[in-house]
C-alpha positions in Angstrom: 255.3 104.3 192.0 252.0 104.9 190.2 250.4 102.3 188.0 247.5 102.2 185.6 246.0 104.3 183.0 243.6 106.9 184.5 241.7 107.3 181.2 240.6 103.6 181.6 239.0 104.0 185.1 235.3 103.9 185.3 233.0 104.7 188.3 230.0 102.5 188.8 227.3 102.1 191.5 228.1 99.3 193.9 225.6 96.7 195.0 225.5 94.2 197.9 227.8 91.9 195.9 230.5 94.6 196.3 230.2 94.8 200.1 233.3 92.8 200.8 235.4 95.2 198.7 233.7 98.2 200.4 234.5 96.7 203.8 238.1 95.9 202.9 238.7 99.4 201.6 237.1 100.9 204.7 239.5 98.8 206.8 242.5 99.8 204.6 241.5 103.5 205.0 241.8 103.3 208.8 245.1 101.4 208.5 246.5 104.0 206.0 245.6 106.7 208.6 247.9 105.0 211.2 245.2 103.3 213.2 246.9 100.2 214.6 245.5 96.7 213.9 244.8 96.3 217.6 242.5 99.2 217.6 240.2 97.7 215.0 237.7 95.1 216.2 238.2 91.5 215.0 234.7 91.3 213.4 235.2 94.5 211.4 234.2 92.9 208.1 230.8 91.6 209.5 230.1 95.0 211.1 230.7 96.9 207.9 228.5 94.4 206.0 225.7 94.8 208.6 226.0 98.6 208.5 225.8 98.7 204.7 222.7 96.6 204.7 221.0 98.8 207.3 222.2 102.0 205.6 220.7 100.8 202.3 217.4 100.0 203.9 217.1 103.2 206.1 219.4 105.9 204.8 219.5 105.5 201.0 223.1 104.4 201.0 224.8 104.0 197.7 228.4 102.8 197.3 230.5 103.5 194.3 233.4 101.5 192.8 236.3 102.7 190.6 237.4 100.0 188.2 240.4 99.9 185.8 239.9 98.8 182.2 240.7 95.2 183.1 238.0 95.2 185.9 240.4 95.6 188.8 238.7 97.5 191.6 241.0 100.5 192.5 238.8 102.6 194.7 235.5 103.0 196.4 233.3 105.5 198.3 229.8 105.8 199.7 227.1 108.3 200.3 224.0 108.2 202.4 221.4 110.4 204.1 222.9 111.6 207.4 221.0 110.1 210.3 221.7 113.0 212.6 223.0 113.4 216.1 219.9 114.8 217.8 216.1 115.0 217.1 215.4 116.4 213.6 212.9 119.2 214.0 213.7 121.1 210.8 211.7 120.7 207.6 213.5 118.5 205.0 213.5 121.4 202.4 215.5 123.4 204.9 217.9 120.7 206.1 218.5 117.3 204.7 222.1 116.4 205.1 224.0 113.8 203.2 227.2 112.1 204.3 230.1 110.9 202.2 232.3 108.3 203.8 234.8 105.5 203.1 236.5 107.2 200.2 239.5 105.0 199.4 241.9 104.6 196.5 244.5 101.8 196.2 248.0 103.2 196.7 249.2 102.7 193.1 246.3 104.6 191.8 246.4 107.7 194.0 246.9 111.3 192.8 245.0 110.6 189.5 241.6 112.1 190.3 239.9 108.9 191.3 239.0 110.1 194.8 237.6 113.2 193.3 235.5 111.3 190.9 234.2 108.9 193.6 233.3 111.8 195.8 231.5 113.5 192.9 229.5 110.4 192.3 228.5 110.2 195.9 227.6 114.0 195.9 225.4 113.4 192.8 223.6 110.6 194.6 223.0 112.9 197.6 221.7 115.7 195.3 219.4 113.3 193.7 217.9 112.5 197.1 217.2 116.2 197.7 220.0 116.7 200.2 220.6 120.4 201.0 224.2 119.9 202.3 226.9 117.3 202.2 229.2 116.5 205.1 232.3 114.4 205.4 235.2 113.9 207.7 238.6 114.1 206.0 241.9 112.6 206.7 244.8 115.0 206.4 245.7 113.2 203.1 242.2 113.9 201.6 241.7 117.5 202.7 243.0 119.1 199.5 240.8 116.8 197.4 237.7 117.9 199.3 238.6 121.6 199.4 238.9 121.6 195.6 235.4 120.2 195.5 234.1 123.2 197.5 234.1 121.7 201.0 234.9 124.2 203.7 236.0 123.8 207.3 233.0 123.9 209.6 232.4 124.7 213.3 232.6 121.1 214.3 234.8 120.8 217.4 236.1 117.8 219.2 237.8 116.9 222.4 239.7 113.7 223.2 238.5 112.2 226.5 241.4 109.9 227.4 
């Protein structure tokens, strides 16, 4: 069952005061993707808060909050400069990647364009930093949202080791 009036949802920048909400949404995102509770470390909340503080300081992280008209938080997302997987030897004008992560919308508010709007806010933040490309990893549920925003499958490959 869907609740809430989409026309009343606003997207705003998140600050450190919103870190608990961002952490809880990040946790809920993993649970919604069938990750069992036992696979998530007990101190997940503190780890997310620590990561957010470091990402703000080093990677120009910005979180975004979706709020209903009565101030209820119904979704969140974040964007930051991508730290890279190997030494960065390319000029920033050629390659400065941004990364969108933690896109989450409360169950009763899904399929109303909120994830799209949160992702667009994160993309605008990354554009404003001069990013030349934006990356994200999608759950199967979010793939169509991101494809409609112009994200294409890439050559990233993976292999499970256990």
